[in-house]
PATORNU-116625 format. One record per atom (N, C-alpha, C): residue in three letters; y, z, x. Coordinates in steps of 0.1 Angstrom, whole numbers, plus 5000, padded with zeros to 4 digits. Layout:
<recs>
ALAYZX
...
</recs>
This chain:
<recs>
MET757148822284
MET756048892278
MET755849032284
ASN755549132276
ASN755349262281
ASN753849292282
PRO753349342293
PRO751949372295
PRO751449472285
ILE750249442280
ILE749649532270
ILE748649632277
ASP748749762273
ASP747849862278
ASP746549852270
THR745549782276
THR744349752268
THR743449882267
THR743849982274
THR743050112273
THR743450192261
ARG744550152254
ARG744950232243
ARG745050162230
ILE744950022230
ILE745049952218
ILE743649932212
THR743649932198
THR742349922191
THR742449792182
MET741349752177
MET741249642168
MET742149662156
VAL742249782151
VAL743049822139
VAL744549792143
ASP744949842155
ASP746349812160
ASP746649662160
ILE745749592166
ILE745849442167
ILE746049382153
GLU745149422144
GLU745249362131
GLU746549392124
GLU746949522125
GLU748249562119
GLU749449482124
LYS749449452137
LYS750549382143
LYS750449232139
VAL749249172138
VAL749149032134
VAL749549022119
LEU749249122111
LEU749649122097
LEU751149132096
GLU751749212104
GLU753249222104
GLU753949082107
ILE753349022118
ILE753948892122
ILE753748792111
THR752548792105
THR752248692095
THR753048712083
SER753348832078
SER754148852067
SER755548802069
LYS756048822081
LYS757448782084
LYS757548622083
ALA756548562089
ALA756448412089
ALA756348352075
LEU755648422067
LEU755448372053
LEU756548422044
GLY757348522048
GLY758348572039
GLY757848652027
VAL756748722029
VAL756148802019
VAL755948942024
ASP755749042015
ASP755449172018
ASP754149192025
ALA754049262036
ALA752749282042
ALA751649332033
GLY752049422024
GLY751149482015
GLY750449382005
SER751049262004
SER750449161995
SER749449072002
ILE749249092015
ILE748249012023
ILE747049092026
GLY745949052022
GLY744649112025
GLY744249062039
SER743549142046
SER743149092060
SER742148982059
GLN741448962048
GLN740548852047
GLN741048732038
ASP742248742034
ASP742848642025
ASP742948512033
ALA742548402026
ALA742748262032
ALA744148232031
LEU744848232042
LEU746348212042
LEU746848082037
SER746147972041
SER746547842036
SER746347822021
GLU745347882016
GLU745047862001
GLU745947961993
ARG746048081997
ARG746748181988
ARG748248171990
PHE748748152003
PHE750148162005
PHE750748022009
LYS749947912009
LYS750347782012
LYS750947772026
LEU750247842035
LEU750647842049
LEU750747692054
ASP751847652060
ASP751947512065
ASP751847522081
SER751847402087
SER751547392101
SER752647452109
LEU753947442105
LEU755047502112
LEU754947652112
GLN754647712100
GLN754447852099
GLN753347902108
ALA752247822108
ALA751047862116
ALA751447862131
MET752247762135
MET752647762149
MET753547882152
GLU754447912143
GLU755348032145
GLU754548162147
ILE753448182138
ILE752648292140
ILE751948302153
LEU751348182157
LEU750648172170
LEU751548212182
ALA752748152182
ALA753748182193
ALA754048322194
LYS754348392182
LYS754748532182
LYS753548622186
VAL752348582181
VAL751148662185
VAL750948662200
GLU751048542205
GLU750848522220
GLU751848602228
ASP753148602223
ASP754148672230
ASP753948822229
GLU753648872217
GLU753449012214
GLU752349072223
PHE751248992224
PHE750049052232
PHE749848992246
SER750848912250
SER750748852263
SER749448782266
VAL749048692257
VAL747848622258
VAL748048472255
LEU747048392259
LEU747148252256
LEU745848222248
ILE746048172236
ILE744948142226
ILE744747992225
PRO743647942227
PRO743347792225
PRO743747752211
ASP744447642210
ASP744847592197
ASP743647562188
ASP742647502194
ASP741447462186
ASP740747582180
GLU740747692187
GLU740147812181
GLU741047872171
TYR742347872174
TYR743347932165
TYR743347862151
PHE743347732151
PHE743447662138
PHE742147662130
LYS741147722136
LYS739947742128
LYS740047882120
CYS740947962124
CYS741148092117
CYS741748072103
LYS741248142094
LYS741648132080
LYS742448262076
SER742248372083
SER742748502078
SER743348582090
VAL744148682086
VAL744648772096
VAL743548842104
SER742448872098
SER741348932105
SER740748842116
GLN740648712113
GLN740148622122
GLN741048602134
ILE742348602131
ILE743348582142
ILE743348712151
ALA743248822145
ALA743148952153
ALA741848952162
LYS740748892157
LYS739548892164
LYS739748802177
LEU740548692175
LEU740848602187
LEU741648672197
VAL742648752192
VAL743448832202
VAL742648932209
THR741748992202
THR740749092209
THR739949022220
LYS739548902217
LYS738748832226
LYS739648792238
ALA740848742236
ALA741748702246
ALA742148822255
LEU742248942250
LEU742549062258
LEU741349112265
GLY740149052263
GLY738949102270
GLY738449232265
LEU738749262252
LEU738349392246
LEU737049372238
GLU736249472238
GLU734949472230
GLU735249552217
GLN734749502206
GLN734849572194
GLN733849692193
THR734349802190
THR733349922188
THR732749912175
GLU731749992173
GLU730949992161
GLU731850022149
GLY732850112150
GLY733650142139
GLY734850052137
GLU734949952146
GLU736149862145
GLU735749722144
THR734549692139
THR734049552137
THR734849492126
GLU734949362127
GLU735749282118
GLU735149302104
ARG736049332094
ARG735649352081
ARG735449222074
GLU734249172075
GLU733849042070
GLU733449052055
ARG733648952048
ARG733148952034
ARG731548952035
PRO730949032026
PRO729449032026
PRO728948892024
ARG727948862031
ARG727248732030
ARG726348732017
THR726348622010
THR725448611998
THR724048582004
ALA723048601996
ALA721748582000
ALA721448442004
SER722148351996
SER721948201999
SER723148131995
LYS723348012000
LYS724447921997
LYS723947811987
LYS724847771979
LYS724547661970
LYS724347531979
ARG723247471977
ARG722947351985
ARG723747231980
ILE724347161989
ILE725047041986
ILE724246921992
THR723846831983
THR722946731988
THR723546591987
ASP724846581981
ASP725546451982
ASP726946481984
PHE727646391991
PHE729046421995
PHE729946441984
ALA729746371972
ALA730546381961
ALA730646521955
SER729746611959
SER729746751954
SER730346841965
SER730846791976
SER731246881987
SER732646931984
ARG733047041991
ARG734347101990
ARG735447001995
GLU735046932006
GLU736046832011
GLU736446732001
TYR735446671994
TYR735746571985
TYR736446621973
ALA736146741969
ALA736946811957
ALA738346821960
VAL738646871973
VAL740046881977
VAL740746751977
PHE740046651983
PHE740646511983
PHE740946461970
LEU740046481960
LEU740246431947
LEU741446481940
GLU741646611942
GLU742846681936
GLU744146611942
ARG744146591955
ARG745246531962
ARG745446391957
LYS744346311955
LYS744446171951
LYS744946161936
LYS744546261928
LYS745046261914
LYS746546281913
SER747046371921
SER748446401921
SER749246281926
ILE748746201936
ILE749346081940
ILE749345971930
GLU748245951923
GLU748045841914
GLU748845861901
LYS749345981898
LYS750246001887
LYS751445921888
LEU751945901900
LEU753145831903
LEU752945681907
GLY751645641909
GLY751345511914
GLY750945531929
ASN749845481933
ASN749345501946
ASN749945401956
PRO750745451966
PRO751445361976
PRO750545321987
TYR749245361988
TYR748445341999
TYR747545211997
PHE747045162008
PHE746145042008
PHE746744922000
ILE748044902002
ILE748644781997
ILE748144662004
LYS747744561997
LYS747144442003
LYS748244342007
HIS748244302020
HIS749244202025
HIS748444082029
ASP748543972021
ASP747743852023
ASP748543742030
SER749043782042
SER749843692051
SER750043762064
LYS750643692073
LYS751243752085
LYS752243862081
VAL752243972088
VAL753144082084
VAL754244082095
ALA755544052090
ALA756644062099
ALA757844112091
ASP758944032090
ASP760044072081
ASP759644062066
THR758643982063
THR758143962050
THR756643962050
SER756043982039
SER754543962037
SER754343932023
VAL753143872020
VAL752843832006
VAL751943952000
ILE752444011990
ILE751844121983
ILE751644081968
SER750444081963
SER750144041949
SER750743901946
GLY750643811956
GLY751043671954
GLY752543651955
ARG753343761959
ARG754743741959
ARG755243781973
LYS756243691978
LYS756843721991
LYS757743841990
THR757443941998
THR758144071997
THR758744112010
LEU759944172010
LEU760544222022
LEU759644342027
ASN759344332040
ASN758444432046
ASN759144522056
PHE759144652053
PHE759744742063
PHE758644852066
GLY757444802068
GLY756344902071
GLY755444852083
SER755944752090
SER755044692100
SER755344742114
TYR754344752122
TYR754444782136
TYR754644662145
ASN754744542139
ASN754844412146
ASN756244402151
TYR756644492160
TYR758044512163
TYR758744382169
VAL758044312178
VAL758744192183
VAL757944062179
CYS757244082168
CYS756543972161
CYS755643882170
LEU754943952179
LEU753943872187
LEU752743842179
SER752443932169
SER751343892159
SER751743782151
GLY751043672152
GLY751443552144
GLY752343452152
ASP752743492164
ASP753543402173
ASP752643282177
PRO753143162177
PRO752343042180
PRO751643052194
GLU752243112204
GLU751643122217
GLU750443212217
THR750543332210
THR749443422209
THR748343372200
VAL748643302190
VAL747643242181
VAL746843142188
GLU747543052196
GLU746842952204
GLU745943012214
ALA746443112221
ALA745543182231
ALA744343242225
ALA744443292213
ALA743343352206
ALA742343242202
ARG742843132198
ARG741943022194
ARG741142972206
GLU741742952218
GLU741142912230
GLU740043012235
ALA740343142234
ALA739443242238
ALA738243242229
ALA738443232216
ALA737243222206
ALA736343112209
SER736942992213
SER736142882216
SER735342902229
LEU735942962239
LEU735342982252
LEU734343102252
TYR734743212247
TYR733943342248
TYR733243382235
GLY733543322224
GLY733143372211
GLY734043482207
THR733643562197
THR734543662191
THR734243802195
SER733243822203
SER732843962207
SER732543972222
ALA732744082228
ALA732244112241
ALA730744112242
SER730144142231
SER728644152229
SER727944252238
GLY728744352242
GLY728044462250
GLY729144552256
SER728644662261
SER729544752269
SER729944682282
ARG731244692286
ARG731644622297
ARG730944672310
LEU730544792310
LEU729844852322
LEU728544782324
LEU727844742313
LEU726444692315
LEU726344542313
ALA727044492303
ALA726744352300
ALA727944272294
GLY729044332292
GLY730144272284
GLY731444242291
ASP731444252305
ASP732744232312
ASP733044082313
LYS734344052314
LYS734843912315
LYS736043912324
SER736243792331
SER737343772339
SER738643792331
LEU738643752319
LEU739843762310
LEU740243912309
TYR739344002308
TYR739744142307
TYR740444192320
ARG739944152331
ARG740544202344
ARG741944132345
GLN742044012340
GLN743443942341
GLN744444022332
LEU743944062320
LEU744844142312
LEU745144282318
GLU744244342324
GLU744444472330
GLU745344462342
ALA745244352350
ALA746144332361
ALA747544312356
GLU747644232345
GLU749044202340
GLU749644332335
ILE748944422328
ILE749444542323
ILE749844632335
ALA749044642345
ALA749344722357
ALA750644682364
ASP750744552365
ASP751944492371
ASP753244522363
TRP753044502350
TRP754144532340
TRP754544682340
LYS753544762341
LYS753844912341
LYS754044972354
HIS754044892365
HIS754344942379
HIS753245042383
THR752045012381
THR750945092385
THR749945012393
GLU748945082399
GLU747945012407
GLU746944942399
ASP746545002388
ASP745544942380
ASP745644982365
ALA744844922356
ALA744844962342
ALA743444942336
ILE743145002325
ILE741944992318
ILE742244972303
VAL741544872297
VAL741844842283
VAL740644882275
MET740844952263
MET739844992254
MET740044942240
VAL739044962232
VAL739044892219
VAL740044942209
SER740545062211
SER741445122201
SER742445212207
GLY743645212202
GLY744645302208
GLY744245452205
HIS743845482193
HIS743445622190
HIS742245662199
ALA741245572200
ALA740145612209
ALA740545622223
THR741545552228
THR741945562242
THR742445702245
ASN743345752236
ASN743745892238
ASN742645992236
VAL741845982226
VAL740746082224
VAL739846082236
THR739445972241
THR738445972252
THR739046012265
THR740345972267
THR740946002280
THR741346152281
VAL742046202271
VAL742346342270
VAL741146432270
GLY740146382262
GLY738846462261
GLY738046472273
CYS738146382282
CYS737246382294
CYS737946412307
LEU739246412307
LEU739946412320
LEU740046552326
CYS739946652318
CYS740146792323
CYS738846872321
ASN738746982328
ASN737547072327
ASN738047212324
GLU737047302325
GLU737347442321
GLU738247512331
ASN738547452342
ASN739447502352
ASN740947462350
ASP741147382339
ASP742447312337
ASP743047352324
LEU744347312323
LEU745147342311
LEU745847212306
ILE745847192293
ILE746547082287
ILE747647132279
LEU748947082282
LEU750047122274
LEU750546992267
TYR750847002254
TYR751246882246
TYR752346922236
ASP753246832233
ASP754246842224
ASP753646862210
ILE754246962202
ILE753746992189
ILE753646872179
LEU754546772182
LEU754646652173
LEU753746542179
SER752846572188
SER751946472193
SER751046412183
HIS750646282185
HIS749846212176
HIS748446282174
ASN747846252163
ASN746446312160
ASN745446272171
SER745546162177
SER744646122188
SER744746212200
ILE745846262203
ILE746046352214
ILE745446492210
THR745746542199
THR745146672195
THR743646662193
GLN743146552189
GLN741646532188
GLN741046532202
GLY741746472211
GLY741246472225
GLY741246612231
CYS742246692228
CYS742346832232
CYS741146912227
GLN740846882214
GLN739646962208
GLN738346922215
LEU738246802220
LEU737046762227
LEU736946812241
SER738146832247
SER738146872261
SER737547012264
LYS736947032275
LYS736447162279
LYS737647252284
SER738847202285
SER739947282291
SER740647352280
MET741447452284
MET742347522274
MET743447422271
SER743947422258
SER745047332254
SER746047412246
LYS747347382248
LYS748347452241
LYS749447362238
SER750047372226
SER751147292222
SER752447372225
PHE753547302226
PHE754847362228
PHE755847302218
PRO756847372213
PRO757847322203
PRO758447182208
HIS758747102199
HIS759246962202
HIS760346962212
ASN760146902223
ASN761146882234
ASN761847012238
ASP761147122237
ASP761647252240
ASP761347292254
PHE762247262263
PHE761947282278
PHE761947422282
ASP762647512275
ASP762647652278
ASP761247712275
ALA760747672263
ALA759347722259
ALA758347662268
LEU758447542272
LEU757447482281
LEU757447542294
GLU758647562300
GLU758747622313
GLU758347762313
SER758547832302
SER758047972301
SER756447972302
LEU755847882295
LEU754347872296
LEU753947842311
LEU754647752317
LEU754347712331
LEU754547832341
LYS755647902339
LYS755848012348
LYS754748122346
GLU754348142334
GLU753348242331
GLU751948202335
HIS751648072334
HIS750248032335
HIS749847922345
ARG750847862351
ARG750547752360
ARG749547782371
ASP749647902377
ASP748847942388
ASP747447982384
GLU747147982371
GLU745848022366
GLU744847902366
TYR745447782368
TYR744647662365
TYR744747562377
GLU743747482379
GLU743747372389
GLU744747262384
LYS744247182375
LYS745047072370
LYS745747122357
VAL747047082356
VAL747747102343
VAL748246962338
LEU747646922327
LEU748046792322
LEU749146812311
LEU750246752313
LEU751346752303
LEU751446622296
ILE751346632282
ILE751346512274
ILE752546502265
VAL753246392265
VAL754346372256
VAL754346222251
GLU755146192241
GLU755146052237
GLU756545992241
GLY756545862243
GLY757845792246
GLY758745792234
VAL758145752222
VAL758845752209
VAL757945822199
TYR758545912192
TYR757745992182
TYR757745912168
SER756645902162
SER756445802151
SER756845852138
MET757145982136
MET757546032123
MET759046052123
ASP759646092134
ASP761146112134
ASP761946002141
GLY761245922149
GLY761845802155
GLY762745832167
ASP762545952173
ASP763345992185
ASP762645952198
ILE763445942208
ILE763045912222
ILE762946042230
ALA761746062236
ALA761546182244
ALA762446172257
PRO763046282261
PRO763846282274
PRO762846292286
ILE762246172289
ILE761146172299
ILE761646222313
PRO762846192317
PRO763246242331
PRO763246392332
GLU763446462321
GLU763446612321
GLU761946652323
PHE761046582317
PHE759646622319
PHE759146582333
VAL759746472338
VAL759446442352
VAL759846552362
LYS761046612359
LYS761446722368
LYS760546842367
LEU760046872355
LEU759046982354
LEU757746952361
LYS757346822360
LYS756146772366
LYS756246802381
LYS757346762387
LYS757446772402
LYS757646922406
LYS758347002398
LYS758547142401
LYS757247222401
TYR756447192391
TYR755247272389
TYR753947212393
GLY753947082398
GLY752747012402
GLY751846982391
LEU752346902381
LEU751646872369
LEU751146722370
LEU750246692361
LEU749946552358
LEU750646512345
LEU751546412345
LEU752246372334
LEU751646252327
MET751346262314
MET750846152306
MET751846122295
VAL752245992294
VAL753145952283
VAL752445852274
ASP752445882262
ASP751945792251
ASP753045692247
GLU752845572250
GLU753945472247
GLU753545382236
ALA752845432226
ALA752445352215
ALA753645282208
HIS754645362206
HIS755845302199
HIS757045272208
SER756845282221
SER757945252230
SER757745122238
THR756445072239
THR756144952246
THR756744832237
CYS757344742244
CYS758044622238
CYS759344672230
VAL759644792231
VAL760744852223
VAL761844902232
LEU761544992241
LEU762645052249
LEU762844972262
GLY764144972266
GLY764444902278
GLY764944762275
GLU765744702284
GLU766344572282
GLU765244462281
HIS764144482288
HIS763044382287
HIS761844432280
GLY761944542273
GLY760844602265
GLY759744662273
GLY760044702286
GLY759044762294
GLY758744902291
GLY759344962282
GLY759045102278
GLY759945202285
VAL759445332286
VAL760245432291
VAL760645412306
ASP759845342314
ASP760145312328
ASP761445232328
ASP761445132320
ASP762545032319
ASP763745102314
TYR763645182303
TYR764745242297
TYR765445352305
PHE764645432312
PHE765245542320
PHE765345502335
GLY764845392339
GLY764945352353
GLY764045452362
LEU762845472358
LEU761945572365
LEU761345502377
ALA760945592387
ALA760145542398
ALA758745522394
PRO758045422400
PRO756645392396
PRO755745512395
ASP755945612403
ASP754945722403
ASP755545852395
ASP756545832388
ASP757145942380
ASP756145992369
ILE755445892364
ILE754445922353
ILE753045892359
ASP752145982358
ASP750845962364
ASP749945882355
ILE750045902342
ILE749145832332
ILE749945772322
LYS749945632322
LYS750745562312
LYS749845502302
MET749945562290
MET749045512279
MET749945422269
GLY749245322264
GLY749945242254
GLY748945182245
THR749345122234
THR748545052224
THR748744902225
LEU747844822221
LEU747944682220
LEU748344642205
SER748344742196
SER748344712182
SER749744712176
LYS750744752184
LYS752144762178
LYS752944652184
GLY753744682194
GLY754644582200
GLY753844462205
LEU752644482210
LEU751844372216
LEU751044292205
GLY751044332193
GLY750544252182
GLY749044222181
THR748144302188
THR746744272186
THR746044402182
CYS745144452190
CYS744444582187
CYS743744632199
GLY743944762202
GLY743344822214
GLY744244922220
GLY743844972232
GLY744745062239
GLY744545052254
TYR745445102262
TYR745245092276
TYR745745222283
ILE745245242295
ILE745645352304
ILE746045282317
ALA747245302322
ALA747745242334
ALA748045362344
GLY747545342356
GLY747745452366
GLY747245412380
SER746845512387
SER746245492401
SER744945422400
LYS744545362411
LYS743245292412
LYS742145402410
GLN742345522416
GLN741345622415
GLN741145672400
LEU742245682393
LEU742145722379
LEU741445622371
VAL741845492372
VAL741245392364
VAL739745372368
GLU739445372381
GLU738045362384
GLU737145482378
TRP737745602378
TRP736945712373
TRP736745692358
LEU737845652351
LEU737645622336
LEU736645522333
MET736645412341
MET735645302339
MET734245352340
TYR733945452347
TYR732545502349
TYR732345632341
ASN733345692335
ASN733145822329
ASN733745842315
ALA734745762311
ALA735245782298
ALA734245742287
PRO733845832279
PRO732745792269
PRO733245682259
GLY734545682256
GLY734945582246
GLY735045442253
PHE734845432266
PHE734845302273
PHE733345272277
VAL732645372283
VAL731345342288
VAL730345312276
PHE730445392265
PHE729545372254
PHE730045292243
SER731045212246
SER731645122235
SER731644982240
VAL731544892230
VAL731744752233
VAL733144722239
GLY733244622246
GLY734544582251
GLY735444522240
ILE736744522243
ILE737644462233
ILE737244312230
SER737544262218
SER737244132215
SER738044032225
PRO737343932230
PRO738143832238
PRO739243772231
VAL739143752218
VAL740243692210
VAL741543782211
LEU741343912210
LEU742444002211
LEU742944012225
ALA742144022235
ALA742544022249
ALA743343902253
ALA742943792249
ALA743743662252
ALA745043662245
ALA745143702233
ALA746343702225
ALA747343812231
CYS746743922236
CYS747644022242
CYS748143982255
LEU747343912263
LEU747743862276
LEU748843762274
ALA748743672265
ALA749743572262
ALA751043642258
GLY750943752249
GLY752043822244
GLY752843892255
ILE752143952264
ILE752844022275
ILE753543922284
ARG752943812287
ARG753543712296
ARG754743652289
LYS754643632276
LYS755843582269
LYS757043672269
ILE756743802266
ILE757843902265
ILE758443922279
ARG757643912290
ARG758143922304
ARG759043802308
ARG758643692302
ARG759343562306
ARG760643552298
ASP760643602285
ASP761843582277
ASP761943702268
ALA762943782270
ALA763143912263
ALA763943892250
THR764143772246
THR764943742234
THR764543822222
PRO763143832219
PRO762743912207
PRO763144062209
VAL763044112221
VAL763444252223
VAL764944272220
LYS765744182224
LYS767144192222
LYS767444182207
ARG766744092200
ARG766944082185
ARG766544212179
LEU765444272183
LEU765044392178
LEU766044502179
HIS766644512192
HIS767644612194
HIS768844592185
SER769244462183
SER770344432174
SER770144472160
ASN768844452155
ASN768544482142
ASN768444642140
ILE768044712150
ILE767944852149
ILE769444912148
ALA770344852156
ALA771744902156
ALA772344872143
TYR772044752137
TYR772644722124
TYR772044812113
PHE770744832113
PHE770244922103
PHE770845062104
MET770945112116
MET771445252117
MET772945252113
ALA773745152116
ALA775145152112
ALA775245152097
GLU774445072090
GLU774445062076
GLU773945192069
ALA772945252075
ALA772445382070
ALA773545492071
ARG774245492082
ARG775345582084
ARG776445562075
LYS776845442072
LYS777845412062
LYS777545472049
ARG776245472046
ARG775845532033
ARG775545682034
ARG775745732046
ARG775545882049
ARG774145922046
LEU773145832048
LEU771745862046
LEU771245952058
ASP770346042055
ASP769746122066
ASP768646052073
THR768946012085
THR767945932093
THR767146022103
VAL767146152101
VAL766446242109
VAL766846232124
LEU765946202133
LEU766346192147
LEU766446052152
ALA766345952143
ALA766345812147
ALA767645772154
GLY767645662161
GLY768845612168
GLY768645482175
GLU767645472184
GLU767445342192
GLU766045292191
THR765345332181
THR763945282180
THR763745212166
PRO762645132165
PRO762445062152
PRO761945152141
ILE761645282144
ILE761145372133
ILE762445442128
VAL762845422116
VAL763945482110
VAL763545552097
PRO763245682098
PRO762845762086
PRO764145792078
ILE764045782065
ILE765145822057
ILE764645942048
MET765246052051
MET764846182044
MET764946172029
ILE763846212022
ILE763846222008
ILE763746372003
GLY762646442008
GLY762446582004
GLY761046601998
PRO760946621985
PRO759646641979
PRO758746521980
ASP757446541982
ASP756546431984
ASP756546341972
GLU756546391960
GLU756446311948
GLU757646211946
GLN758846251952
GLN759946161951
GLN759746051961
SER759246071973
SER758945961982
SER757945871976
PHE756845921970
PHE755845841964
PHE756545751953
ALA757345811944
ALA757945741933
ALA758845631938
LEU759645661948
LEU760545561954
LEU759845441960
SER758745471968
SER757945371974
SER757345271964
VAL756745331954
VAL756145251944
VAL757145161936
LYS758245221932
LYS759245151924
LYS759945041933
MET760145071945
MET760844971954
MET759944851956
LEU758644871957
LEU757644761959
LEU757744671946
GLU757844731935
GLU757944651922
GLU759144561923
LYS760144611930
LYS761444531931
LYS761444441943
GLY760344431951
GLY760244341962
GLY760544391975
VAL760544521977
VAL760844581990
VAL759644681993
PHE758944652004
PHE757844742008
PHE758244842019
VAL758244972016
VAL758545072026
VAL757545192023
PRO756745232032
PRO755745332030
PRO756345472031
PRO755745572023
PRO756245712024
PRO755445782036
ALA756145882042
ALA755445972051
ALA755546112045
VAL754446182042
VAL754446302035
VAL753546412042
TYR753546532037
TYR752746632042
TYR751246592041
PRO750446612052
PRO750646702064
PRO751246622076
ALA751546492074
ALA752046412085
ALA753446462089
VAL754146522079
VAL755446582082
VAL755446722075
PRO756446812078
PRO756446942072
PRO756646932057
LYS756147032049
LYS756347042035
LYS757847032032
GLY758146952021
GLY759546942017
GLY760346852025
LYS759746782035
LYS760446702045
LYS759946552044
SER759446512033
SER758946372032
SER760046272033
ARG759646162038
ARG760646052040
ARG760045912037
LEU760945822035
LEU760545682036
LEU760745632050
ARG759645582056
ARG759645542070
ARG759845392071
PHE761145352074
PHE761445212076
PHE761045172090
CYS760345062092
CYS760045002105
CYS760744862106
ILE761544852116
ILE762344732118
ILE761644642128
CYS761744512126
CYS761244412135
CYS762244312140
SER761944232149
SER762844132155
SER763244022146
GLU762343992136
GLU762643882126
GLU763443922114
HIS763744052112
HIS764544092101
HIS765944032103
GLU766544002091
GLU767943952091
GLU768844052085
PRO770144052088
PRO771044152083
PRO771044162068
TRP770944052061
TRP770944052046
TRP769744122041
GLN768544112048
GLN767344182043
GLN767544332044
ILE768144382055
ILE768444522057
ILE769344572046
ASP770444492044
ASP771344532033
ASP770644542020
GLN769844442017
GLN769144442004
GLN768244562002
ALA767544602013
ALA766544712013
ALA767344842010
LEU768444862018
LEU769144992016
LEU769845002002
ASP770344881998
ASP770944881984
ASP769944911974
GLU768744861975
GLU767644881966
GLU767245031966
LEU767245091977
LEU766845231978
LEU767845311970
GLU769145291972
GLU770145371965
GLU770045341949
ARG769845211946
ARG769745181931
ARG768545251925
THR767445241932
THR766145291927
THR766245441926
ALA766845511936
ALA766945651935
ALA767845691923
LYS768845621921
LYS769745651909
LYS768945631896
GLU768245521895
GLU767445501883
GLU766445611880
LEU765845661891
LEU764745771890
LEU765345911889
GLY766645921890
GLY767346051890
GLY767046131903
ILE766846061914
ILE766646131927
ILE767846131935
GLN768246251939
GLN769446261947
GLN769046251962
LEU769546151968
LEU769146131983
LEU769946231991
PRO769346292001
PRO770046382010
PRO771146302018
ARG772246352019
ARG773346282026
ARG773846362038
LYS774346292048
LYS774846362060
LYS776346352059
</recs>
């Protein structure tokens, strides 16, 4: 970055440069963009273009702009105002932001059905329903390799029940016994009235499994990230997170008092550039990545992040929602897969709802970290404890998988078979390879919707992943593999995909 001479630059200069950067990112003439134009509405600005603009603006002006403030900006003028603020410049009377004149009054909205948000949602919903709505499909059975949909046994490729602990006889029996002993609810916040010996047994088991001193269990994986990321850092700290991080991480960043910045996916040069420029400006720097990314199915190169952690003195947090019970010979996650030392990762986050087959989330780490969260994390302190039924089933599941890793081995075998068959067909599987999430690239959203709906009619359930979960024009069918799938089921699903695409006149991207 080149230093900016703040004594010579004006708001007009800043706005002109932001306009130039924006026009290049959008691929349109700068003269066609008004400083007050709503970029997402008029030019269909997507998230990747927005991140490109942010990165170039920060580089041009040698500033760091908080993501949460940036993504509230709707226009070039508002972005320029943020740059002015970051540079520590005051707007002069002649250089004030050219805001639209305010009307004397706003139309009152007294019911949600009349709100802007609902109007936008309705338009989106109508476009989906033209092709048949693939969402909220009812599964009236255990969900594993198959599930019962509309009274019919259907091949299921949409489940996170990776090693089929949900519905396993041992976990079901543990749940029954816990319901009989404890009832179905913690009946209070654990801090005040709802703690149980069962919870500490589960947390001790998780800590031992993840090679940490202690662990804390919360009621939701999403809430675990939101509350932990949201409360762990203060205004003296910086949070850096991968651009493909889950919504729960970005929501936590928005709640935090600290500065937060994303970096391009697994881009170590960009990340190290941020660290070289800004590490010494902050006390704590929290670096957050995921073990397995849920839209592309790739494994993060955790050892490389560990090197940066040690080089720059960072706190490293890894979200293992989709790597627990998946990676490593025994399903231990990234520690198992990469052979990491116990203290290579400071904050080990995971969910109970995927590989472990129940519902909830955990943080495993040092005794000091866990103790602090137990007394300070709002999502723990001000929330009821996890249901004893879920805690008991989860404890039984972890003990089973540690005792016998056969389901993990079956899962690995099924993943390898699916990938081999997809490659034979030259299907585009994005970044997938060794994880149970195998996206097959389709392209336009409407084609993914149509394929998902038509395949379900033929007895194969596979959900679509579309914008904004993935970039525009990059929709895919997201196949999820489990340990109980059989090779013939995988063959049938892939054959049906190709037949259905041909019937609908959809040309599948090939590699």
